[in-house]
N, C-alpha and C positions, 0 to 999 in steps of 0.2 A: 956626467954621472947619472945613472938611472935613478929616477924618483922612487921613494919607498911607497909601497901600498899603504892604504889607511884602513883601519878597522874602527867602526862606530859601535859602541855598546850602549844599548837602551834598556834601562831598568829603573824602577822606582825605589829599589832597595839601596840606600846609600852605602851600607857596609859591603854589599856585593860589588858596587861600582868601584869602591876603594881597592878591593882585592884584584879586580880583573886586569888592570894595567901591568902589575907585577907578574901575574900568572901568564899573560899573553906575551910578555917580554921574552919568554923562553922560546918563542917561535924562531926557527932558523933564519927566516928572511928579515927579522927585526922590523916589522911594520910599525907605523905610527898609530898609537891607540888614543881614541878620544871617547869620553863617556858623557851620557846625557840622561836626565831623569824623567823627561816627558816626551810624548809622541810628537807634539807640535814642534818642540825644540829640535827633535831628531830630523823631522822633515825639513825644517829651515836649514840645518847644517848640510843635509844631503843636497839641497838646492844650491848652497853656496860653495861646497867643496866636492871633490871627486873621491868617493870611498869605494873600496873593493868589496868589503864584507860588512854586513850588518848583523850583530848579535842582538836579538830582540826578545825580551821577556814577554810572555803572553798575558799574564794577569796584572793589569795596572789600572789605577783609577782614571776617570775621565776618558781618554782615548786608550783603549787596550791594544795589546800587541797584534791581535788579528786585524783590527782596523788599520793599524800602521802598515802591516804587511800587504793588505789589500791595496792600499794607495801606492806603496812602493812598487808592487808588481807592474802597475800601469805607468808610473812616472819614471822609474829607474830600472828598466828591464835587464840591464847588464849587471846590476848589483847582486852579489851573492848574499843569500839570507840564511840565517840559522835561528830557529825558534828555540827558546830556552824556557823551561818551566820547573817549578819546584814540586809540581803535583802530577802524578801518573794518571793520565786521562786519555783513553784511546780516542774519545770524540775530539778532543783538542788536537791530537796527532793527525786525525783524518782531515780536520778543518785546515790545519796548517799546510799539509801536503797538497790539499785541493787549491790552496792559494799559491802554490808553486815554490814553497821553501826548498832550499837545497838540503837541509838537515834539520832533524828534530832531536833535541837532547834534554834529558832530565838533568837538573843541576847536581843531583846526587851522583849520577853516572859520571858527569864531568869531573867531579871531585874524586871519585873512586878510580876512574880510568883516565887520569890526566894526560898521559902520553898519547893514547888513542885520540882523545879530543884534539890535542895540539896537532897531531898528524893530519886529521881531517881538515882543520882550519888552514893548515899550511897548504894542503892540496887545493883548497878553494882559492887561495891567494895566487895559485898558478906558478909557484916556484918549485914544485916538486913533481917531476914527470916520471918518477920511478914507480908510482902506484904503491899499493900496500901489499905486504906479504905476511901471511899467517896472523891476521888481526882477529882478535876476539870481538864479537858483537852480540848483544842480546836481541837486536832487532835488525834483521837483514834488510828490511825496507829502507833503513837509513843509508846503508851502503849502496843499495841500488839507486836511491835518489841522488846520492853524490855522484855516481857514475853518469847518471843522466844529466846532472847540472854541468858536468865537465865535458859532455858529449863524447864520452870515451867509447872506444870499441875494444872489447876484451872478452875473455872467457873466465867467469868466476867459478872456481872449484870450491864447493861448500862442503864442510865436514861437520857432522853431528853424531857423537858417540861412534857407532860402527858404520854409519851411513855416509855415502859420498854422492854428491850430485854436481851437475854443471848447469850454469846459466850463461847463455850467449847474449852479449849486448853489442849492438851495432849503432854507432853514432848516437849513443844515449838511449836507444830503444831496445827493450827486451825482444829478441827474435826467436828464442828457443830455450827450453829447459829439459833436462833429462835426469832421471834417477832410476834405480832398479824397479821395473814394473810400471813405469809411467813416463810419458814425455809430453811436451807442449804445455798447455795451460794446466792440465791435470797434475803434472809434475811440479809446476811452479807453485800451485796452491799448497801442495804438501810440503814443499821446501820452506815456504814462508811461515809455516806453523812451527818450524823447529826453533828451539830456544838454545841460547848459549853456543852459537855456531862459531866455527873458525872458517876463514876463507882465504883463498890465494888468488890474486889477480894475475892471469896469464895473458900472453899476446892473443889478439883476435885471430880467428880462423877465417880467412877470406873465402867467400863463396859458401859459407855454411847456410843450409836451407832454412828459410824462415817458416816456422809453424805457428807462431803467435803473432797475430795481426792487429790486436787492439793497441791503442795508444797507451803509453806509460801512465798518463793521467787516469785513464779509465781503469787500468789494472790496479793502480794504487788505491783508488776509491773503493774498488771491490775488495781488495786484500785487507785494507784497514778494517773493514767490517768482518771479513772472514776470520781475522785473528780473534775477534771477540766471541765467536761461536762457542757454545758449550761442547764438551766431549761427546755427549749423547743427547743432542737436541731433540725435543719433541716435534711432531709435525707442525704444531702451532708456532713454535720458535723458528723452525726452518722457513715457514711461510712469511713470518715477520721479517726475518733477515733478508730473504729474497726480495720482498717488496721494498725494503729500505735501500738495498743495493741498486735496484731498478731506479728508484728516485734519485739517488746520488749520481748515477750514470747519466740520467736525463739532464740534471743540472750542469754537469761537466760538458755534455754534448752541446747544450744550448748556449753555454757561456755565462750563466748567471753567477752572481757573487754569493747570494744567500736566499733561503726560503724560510719564511716564518708562517705558521698557522695560528690564527688568533680566533678562539671560540667566541661565539656571540655572548655566552654567559660568562660574566666576569669571574665567577667562582671556579671555572674550568681553567686549566693551565695552558698557556701558550707554549708552543714548541717550535724550535728553530734549528736550522743547520747552516753553518757558515758565518754566524754572527754571535757575539757573546751576550750583549745586553738585550735579551729577548723581552723581558718584562717591560722595560721602558718603551720599546718599539710597539709592544702590544697596547699599552696605554695610549700612545699617540695615535695608533691605528683606530681604536674605538672612538677617540675624540674626532678624528678626521672624518670617519664614516658618519657620525652623528651630525656633524656640521653639513656634510654633503647631502644627507637625506633632507635636512631642514631646507636647504637652498633649493633642492629639487622639487620639494612640495610647493614652495612659493612660486617657482617658475613653471610648475606643471610639466616638468621635463621627463616624467616617466620613471621607470625603475633604474636604479644605479647599475651600470655595467662595469665601471672601473674608475679608479682615481689614479692620475699620473702626475709625477713631479720630478724635478731634477735640480741638482746643484753641481758644483765643480767636481765633486767626488763620485757621484753616481746618479743613475736614473732609478726611480722607485715607483712600482705599480702595486695598487691594492685591487685584488680581484675577489669579489664576493662569491662565496660558495654555499653549500648546504650546511648551515649551522656554524660556519666559520668563514673567515676571510684569509686569503693567501696574500702575503706581503713578499714581493720579489724584488731584490736589488740587482741592478745591472751596471756594468762599467760605463764610464762616461762616453766611451767611443762607440757604444752600441747604437744601432740604427733605430731611432725613436719610431719610425714608421712601422717597424715590425714587432715592437715590444709587446703590444697588446696580444697579438696572435701567439707569440712565444710564451708570454706569461700565462695565457689561458691554457696552452698545451701543458706547461709545467704544473699548473694548478690541477688539471685533470689527472695527470700522472700521480701527483701527490695525494689526490683524493681517493685513488683506486686502491 
C-alpha cells in the first residue's frame, strides 16, 4: 500500500491551525496533516519525519517564517514550500520567492478561492498530472513559480480582458513569451503586470526557440519589483527601481541570503532585504563593531576591514562602508575563503 504524503502546517495562530486540518482534508489524495506553532518545533519534526509540503506563516515571534524557509531550503531541498501571510506585502513576496518557495498565498485569497488553493496544493503533492485548466489568478508569478517547482514543460495561454498571450516553459524555466506587439522579456514584463488573469496550461512545444536566457530566480527578483512600479514613474523613481533590481540580482547571483545596511548614526534607520528582524540585527552590528574597534586599538591592529563569524545556520560578514556597515548573510555551505571578496563586491553594488 502506497504511503500517504504528509503536510506540515506552521503558524502561531491557534485558531488557524485548528481550521487547517479540516480544510486540507478535502484534498483528493487525502494526505496526513500535522500542525505546529513554532519554527524550532517545525524543524525538529522535519528532521524526524518525511513531509512532502510545508505551509509556513511568515510573521511569527522569535523565529519568523522567512528564517524557517531559509533553513528549510538548505536542509530539506526536496520539500515543497508554501508561504502564507495575512498581510499584502510585495517585499515579503519577493523575499519569499528569493528563498525558493513554491507558492505565495494571502490567507484571504486562500479563503476566497479555496478550490484553487486546494488544486495548487494537490499539484505540489504530485498526485495530479493533469495540470490546471482555465484557472483564475490575481498573480501570475504564483502560477509560474509552481510550474518551476514541478519542473514542468508547458505553454501557458494567458488571457486578460481582450488580450491573449503565451509563455513557454521548459523544465521549469521560462524560455519565451509573446503577445501582440512584443516578444521575449519585453512581452513577459507586460504580461506579469496583468491583473485577474485566466490561464490554460497546454502541452509543451518541443523545439521552441529560446529567447529568454535569464534564470527564473533572476526573472522573479526583477519582476517582483517591476510589479511595484507606478503607472507613470518619475525619472527619480525609475532610477531607484533600476538600482534596487540591480542589487537584488547581484544578491541572487552571488548566492547570499540577505543584506542589511546599518547607518553609523543610531537615529538613522537600518534597511534590509531577505531578513525580517532588521532592527535587532542592526543593534547587534553596532555592538560588535564597537567591541572590535576597542580590541583593534588595544592590539594596534590598524583599521577594521571586516568581521566574520558563523554558526550551523549561516556565515555572517560585517563590511564597513562610507557612513554605514553592510551585514551580509551566507548559507553554511558557502566557501569561507571567498566570502570577504564576495561580500565586498555586494557591498560596493549596494552602495552604488
